[in-house]
N, C-alpha and C positions, 0 to 999 in steps of 0.2 A: 655841153659847150666847154666846160672847164677842162674836161679830159682832152678834147680836141685841141684846145689852146695849149695845154701842157705838152701834148705831143708835138705840136708845131714849134713851140719854143725850144724843146729839146733838140729837134732836128736842126733848127737854125744855130743853136749853140754848138752842136757837134760839127757842123760845116765850118762855121767861123773859127772856132777854136782849133779845129784840125788844120786849117790854113795857117793860123798864127803859129801853132806848134812847129809845123814844117819850116816856116820862115825863120823863127827864132833859133831853132836847133841847127839848121843848115848853115847859119852864119857863125857858129861857134868853132873855135879851134879845139880839137879833141885830142887828148892823150889818154892812154890806157895802161893800167896795171893788170898783168895776167890775162891779156886778151886771148892768149892761146887756149884758155879754158872755154871761152865762148866759141872760138873757132873749132875746137875739137868736138864739142858736144852738141851745139845748137842744131846743126844739120842732121844729127842722129834722131832728134825728137826724144820724147819721154823724159823731159826735164821739167822741174818746177823752179822757175826763177823767183827768188825771194828778195824783196827789197822793201824798205819802209814806205808807208803810205804817202808821205810827203814828197817822195822822190819818183813818183810815177811819170812825171812829165818827160824827162829826157830818155828814160829807159825804153819807152815805147818807140821813140824815134830811132834809137840805136838798133833796136831789133829790126825795124823796118828796113834800115839801110844795110844790115849785115847778115840777115838770114831770110832768104826769099823762098826757100824750098819747103819750110816747115811752118804751118799755121800756128799762130799764138792764140791761145784761149785765155781770156782775162776774167778772173772772178770779181764780180761787181755786186754790191749789196742790192737788196730789193727795195730800198728806200726811194723816195722821190728824188733825192739828191743823186742816188745811183742811176736814175733814169738819164741824167745829164752825162754821167760817166759812160753809160752804155752808148749813148748817141755819139759821143766823141770816139770811143773805141771802134764802133761800126764804121764811122766816117774814114777811119784810118785803115780799114780793111781787116780788123781783128775779129775773132770769134768771141762771143761773150757768154759766160755762164753766170746766172743770177742766183744769189743766195749768200747767207752769212750764218754765223753761229746763232743769231736770234731769229732769223726768218729763212725758211727754205733750206736749212743746213743739210739735211739728209739727202734731199733731191740734188742739191748742188754737188755734194761729194760723189754721188753716183755719176753725174754728168761729167765731172772732172776726171773720174776714173775712166769713163768711156773715151774722153778726148785723148788721154794719155795712151790708152790701149790702141787708139787709132793712129798714133804717131805724132800727135800735136805736142808742142811745148805749152806749158801753163805758167801764167804769172799770178802770183799771190802776194798780197801785202799782209804779212803776218801780224801787224798791229792794227789792221783795219777790221771793220769799217769805222769804228768809233773809239779805238784806243783801249787802254792807255797807249799813248804814242811811245814808240821805240821799245815796246815790250812784245816779245814774240808770244803769240797764242799757240797752244800745242796742237791746234787743228792741222797746221801744215805738216807737222811731224807725223800725225796719224794718217794723213793722205799719202805721204811718201811710204809709210809702213804698209799701207793697204795695196798700193799700186806698184811698188818697187821702183818708183821714179827717183832719180837723183835730184837732190836739192842743190841749186847753184846760187849762192849768195852774191849780191851785187849792190854797189852803192855808187853815188857820184857827188861831186861838189862843183859849184860853178861860180864864176865871177859874172857880174851883170845879171842880177836876178831881183825878183820881188819875193818877199816872204809874207804870206797871208796870215791874218790873225785868226786862223782856224785852230781846231784842237790839235792838229798835227803840224802846224806851221808849214803849210804846203808851199813848195817852191815853184814859182813860175819864172821861166827864163826870159830875159830880154835879149834882143838880137845882139850879136857880136860878143866879144869876150872869150873866155875859156871854160872848158869843161874837162874835168878829169874823172874817169870812170874806172872802177876797180872791181875785179871778180875774185871771189874766194874759191878755194878748192871744193870740188863737189862733195856733198855729204850723202853717203849711202846709209839708209836707215834699215836695220834688221827687221825681218818679218815678225819675229817673235820677241816681244819686249814686255818687261814689267812696267808698272806706272813710274817706278823710280828711273828706269832707263829712258822713258819718254821725257821725263823732266830733265835728265842729263842732256839729251839731244836738243831740247828746247833751249836750255841755258847756253849750250855750245853755239847754236845758231845766233842767238841774241848777242853773245860776245863777238862772234865773227862779224856780224853786221856793224856793230859799234866800232870794231877795229878797222873795217873798210871805210867807215866814215872818217876816221882819223887819218888813214892813208891818203884819201882824196883831198882832205883839207891841207895836209902837209905838202902834197905835190903842188897844189896851187900856190902855197906860200913860198916854196923854194924856187919856183920858176917865174914868180911875179916880176 
């Protein structure tokens, strides 16, 4: 009974939140930095889009609106909270791969590799599913190393939002207002790397994401 109720609640959550996400995001005025990166690579497939866990909300909508020919696979943890994220992703038409560093990691990596080989793009929050917030886990680097996928860093900032009191300070957008989204240059990870090189790429991605956060915040301030 509890399992059936949990399944029902996740489906209701996914449907309702999917409607709200589309409504809130569609009313935003959007500006973009380096949108040419997305335009050039998204339709080719074989990308890993990397963004902080708390910025999942708008990125999924942006992908829905701007890349229709390539499926997006989203890595979601196997926790009960992840069940709700899965229901939302499925309601939006995305593919879901379940797993994290603590549960189902090896199986998830194999499935991610299969999706990339099949031409999908993949979305990974490199500080998820439980943090520390805004710190890149080296798993995303190893996935790119194994698959040859390019990593495309991306961030956004928005006016008109709620910031939840969660570990990652998750951002929910309210209708109307502005969003600025910024893409970084693609990161191509070599196939053969030492542990020191993996750490260097991890640090580089972390610095890039933090820098994109600053760009987005600055763009909202200058055009307010």
